[in-house]
C-alpha positions in Angstrom: 7.4 -92.8 11.5 6.9 -89.3 13.0 3.4 -88.1 13.8 1.8 -85.5 11.6 1.6 -82.2 13.6 -2.0 -80.9 14.1 -2.8 -77.8 12.1 -4.0 -75.0 14.2 -7.4 -73.6 13.2 -7.2 -70.0 12.2 -8.1 -67.5 14.9 -10.7 -65.9 12.8 -12.5 -69.3 12.3 -12.4 -70.0 16.1 -14.1 -66.7 16.8 -16.7 -67.2 14.0 -17.5 -70.6 15.5 -17.9 -69.0 18.9 -20.2 -66.4 17.7 -22.4 -69.0 15.9 -22.7 -71.0 19.1 -23.5 -67.8 21.1 -26.2 -66.8 18.5 -27.8 -70.1 18.8 -27.8 -70.4 22.5 -28.2 -66.8 23.8 -28.9 -64.7 20.8 -32.6 -65.3 20.7 -33.0 -64.7 24.4 -31.1 -61.4 24.2 -33.1 -60.3 21.1 -36.5 -61.1 22.9 -35.3 -59.2 26.1 -34.3 -56.1 23.9 -37.5 -56.3 21.9 -39.7 -56.5 24.8 -37.9 -53.6 26.5 -38.1 -51.5 23.4 -41.9 -52.2 23.1 -42.3 -51.2 26.7 -40.5 -47.9 26.4 -42.3 -47.2 23.1 -45.7 -47.6 24.8 -44.6 -45.5 27.7 -43.4 -42.7 25.3 -46.6 -43.0 23.2 -48.8 -42.8 26.4 -47.1 -39.6 27.6 -47.2 -38.1 24.0 -51.0 -38.7 23.8 -51.8 -37.4 27.3 -49.7 -34.2 26.5 -51.8 -33.4 23.4 -54.1 -31.6 25.8 -52.3 -28.2 26.6 -53.8 -28.5 30.1 -51.6 -31.7 30.7 -48.4 -30.1 29.3 -46.6 -30.6 32.6 -46.8 -34.5 32.1 -44.1 -34.2 29.6 -41.7 -34.7 32.6 -43.1 -38.3 32.8 -41.5 -39.2 29.4 -38.8 -42.0 29.5 -36.1 -39.8 28.1 -36.6 -37.2 30.9 -36.9 -39.9 33.6 -33.8 -41.9 32.5 -31.3 -39.1 31.3 -32.3 -36.3 33.7 -34.1 -37.7 36.7 -31.8 -40.5 37.6 -28.5 -38.6 37.2 -30.0 -35.7 39.2 -31.0 -38.0 42.1 -27.8 -39.8 42.1 -25.8 -36.5 42.2 -27.3 -35.4 45.4 -27.3 -38.9 46.9 -31.1 -39.6 46.9 -30.7 -43.0 45.2 -27.9 -44.1 47.6 -29.7 -43.1 50.7 -33.0 -44.6 49.5 -31.3 -47.9 48.5 -29.7 -48.2 51.7 -32.7 -47.7 54.0 -35.0 -49.8 51.8 -32.5 -52.6 51.4 -32.0 -52.7 55.2 -35.8 -52.9 55.8 -36.3 -55.4 53.0 -33.4 -57.6 54.2 -34.4 -57.7 57.8 -38.1 -58.3 56.9 -37.1 -61.2 54.6 -34.8 -62.8 57.2 -37.5 -62.8 59.9 -40.1 -64.0 57.4 -37.8 -67.0 56.5 -36.9 -67.7 60.1 -40.6 -67.9 61.0 -42.1 -69.3 57.7 -39.7 -72.3 57.2 -40.2 -73.8 60.8 -43.8 -73.2 60.6 -44.1 -74.8 57.1 -42.3 -77.9 58.4 -44.7 -78.2 61.4 -47.7 -77.8 59.0 -46.4 -80.3 56.6 -45.2 -82.9 59.1 -48.0 -82.6 61.8 -51.6 -83.3 60.5 -52.9 -82.1 63.9 -51.0 -78.8 63.8 -51.9 -78.3 60.1 -55.6 -78.8 60.8 -55.6 -76.5 63.8 -53.8 -73.7 62.2 -55.4 -73.9 58.6 -58.2 -71.4 59.3 -56.1 -68.9 61.4 -53.2 -68.9 58.8 -55.6 -68.5 55.9 -57.4 -65.6 57.5 -54.2 -63.8 58.3 -52.8 -64.5 54.9 -55.8 -62.8 53.2 -55.4 -59.6 55.1 -53.5 -56.9 53.2 -50.1 -56.4 54.9 -50.7 -52.5 54.5 -53.9 -53.0 56.6 -51.6 -53.5 59.7 -49.9 -50.1 59.2 -51.9 -48.1 61.8 -51.4 -50.9 64.4 -47.7 -51.3 63.4 -47.1 -47.5 63.9 -48.6 -47.6 67.4 -47.0 -50.9 68.5 -43.4 -50.3 67.4 -41.2 -47.4 68.4 -39.7 -46.6 65.1 -40.9 -46.6 61.5 -38.2 -48.9 60.6 -39.5 -51.6 62.9 -43.1 -50.9 61.8 -42.2 -51.3 58.0 -40.1 -54.4 58.7 -43.2 -55.9 60.6 -45.5 -55.1 57.5 -42.9 -56.8 55.3 -43.0 -59.9 57.5 -46.7 -60.0 57.4 -46.7 -60.1 53.7 -43.7 -62.4 53.1 -44.1 -65.1 55.7 -47.1 -66.7 54.0 -45.5 -67.7 50.7 -42.4 -69.0 52.5 -44.5 -71.1 54.9 -47.0 -72.5 52.4 -44.3 -73.3 49.9 -42.3 -75.1 52.7 -45.4 -77.1 53.6 -46.1 -78.1 50.1 -42.5 -79.3 49.7 -42.9 -81.4 52.9 -46.0 -83.1 51.4 -44.0 -84.1 48.3 -41.4 -86.0 50.2 -41.6 -89.8 49.8 -42.6 -91.3 53.3 -40.2 -94.1 52.6 -37.3 -91.7 53.0 -38.3 -91.2 56.7 -38.5 -95.0 57.2 -35.1 -95.5 55.7 -33.7 -92.7 57.8 -35.2 -94.2 61.2 -34.0 -97.7 60.2 -30.5 -96.3 59.8 -30.6 -94.9 63.3 -31.2 -91.3 62.3 -32.3 -88.9 65.1 -34.9 -86.1 64.7 -32.1 -83.6 64.1 -30.6 -85.8 61.3 -34.0 -86.3 59.7 -34.4 -82.6 59.6 -30.9 -81.6 58.3 -30.3 -84.7 56.0 -33.8 -85.5 54.7 -36.2 -82.6 55.1 -34.1 -79.5 54.3 -32.4 -80.9 51.3 -35.8 -82.1 50.0 -37.5 -78.8 50.3 -34.8 -76.5 49.3 -36.3 -75.9 45.9 -39.8 -75.2 47.4 -38.4 -72.9 50.0 -36.5 -70.9 47.4 -39.8 -70.7 45.3 -41.6 -69.4 48.3 -38.9 -66.9 48.9 -39.1 -65.8 45.2 -42.9 -65.1 45.7 -42.3 -63.5 49.1 -39.7 -61.1 47.8 -42.2 -59.9 45.1 -44.8 -59.4 47.9 -42.3 -57.6 50.1 -41.1 -55.3 47.4 -44.7 -54.2 46.7 -45.4 -53.6 50.3 -42.1 -51.8 51.1 -42.6 -48.8 48.7 -46.1 -47.6 49.7 -45.1 -48.3 53.4 -42.4 -45.7 53.0 -44.5 -42.9 51.7 -45.3 -41.5 55.2 -43.4 -41.0 58.4 -40.0 -42.0 57.1 -37.0 -39.7 56.2 -35.1 -42.2 53.9 -36.1 -45.0 51.6 -37.3 -45.5 47.8 -40.9 -44.7 48.8 -39.9 -41.6 50.6 -37.7 -40.5 47.7 -40.8 -40.8 45.4 -43.1 -38.9 47.6 -40.5 -36.2 48.1 -40.1 -35.8 44.4 -43.9 -35.6 43.9 -44.3 -32.9 46.5 -41.5 -30.8 44.9 -43.0 -31.4 41.4 -39.8 -33.2 40.2 -41.8 -35.5 38.0 -38.8 -36.6 36.1 -37.1 -37.8 39.3 -40.3 -39.5 40.5 -40.5 -41.5 37.2 -36.7 -42.2 37.4 -37.3 -43.8 40.9 -40.1 -45.9 39.4 -37.9 -47.2 36.7 -35.3 -48.1 39.4 -37.9 -49.9 41.4 -38.6 -52.1 38.4 -34.9 -52.7 37.6 -34.0 -53.6 41.2 -37.0 -55.8 41.4 -35.9 -57.5 38.3 -32.4 -58.0 39.4 -33.6 -59.6 42.8 -35.9 -62.0 40.9 -33.2 -62.9 38.5 -30.9 -63.8 41.4 -33.4 -66.0 42.9 -34.2 -67.7 39.6 -30.4 -68.6 39.4 -30.6 -70.0 42.8 -33.7 -72.0 41.9 -31.9 -73.5 38.9 -28.9 -74.5 41.1 -31.3 -76.1 43.6 -33.2 -78.0 40.9 -31.1 -81.1 41.5 -33.6 -82.2 44.2 -36.2 -82.9 41.4 -33.8 -85.0 39.4 -34.5 -88.8 39.6 
């Protein structure tokens, strides 16, 4: 007896089923995203409209979202202001974060693993953490030969603490039995570090990095207002001095977009590292 051949589902039905699944899974999130963005732009436009009701503030029309997005950003892209700014700021942010991670993770492990070291450094670290990173700018300008190095130092002073304290918090959550098992199996200190500690604190380290990137991004822009000849902050200050308010607002929009993209990337990494919390 021959088998009855399977009847292929119509193509239209397949696509309809796909769209229904997409609507259930991602449709709500996309709608909320678009709705929130629309509300933000509407409030921005209403704010500019209300301010410019006063004839003396007519020049603030350049701050409107349509001018910033459709005129300011294309104009800056055409003469290369965006490309130069992103290149310079990206280098400073990247170097600052690399140094902050290289310092913060080992310090966090020491604070979490050594009670003596943690007690001795608690007060100094807390005092330094509470100092605004931009407060170091006059000293950094004198201590470092270039503005790039000074700005990188400011980023490090702002970003190192979230990384360090998040790492220490992750160490405190590790079950002490893990270390006993590792020692009983003959693990050396390097093996304990690489096979027990680092995998266990990956999620916490990434959480600290996410917080640190937010702090570093906030520190970077005002640090570039003076003394530099390239960077996002310099581009904003240059646009202000030349009364290109649409370009200035365009750069502010880009700052928000880039910051959102960076945070989204780190959230995806956090989701991938979430296996360390599974039981």
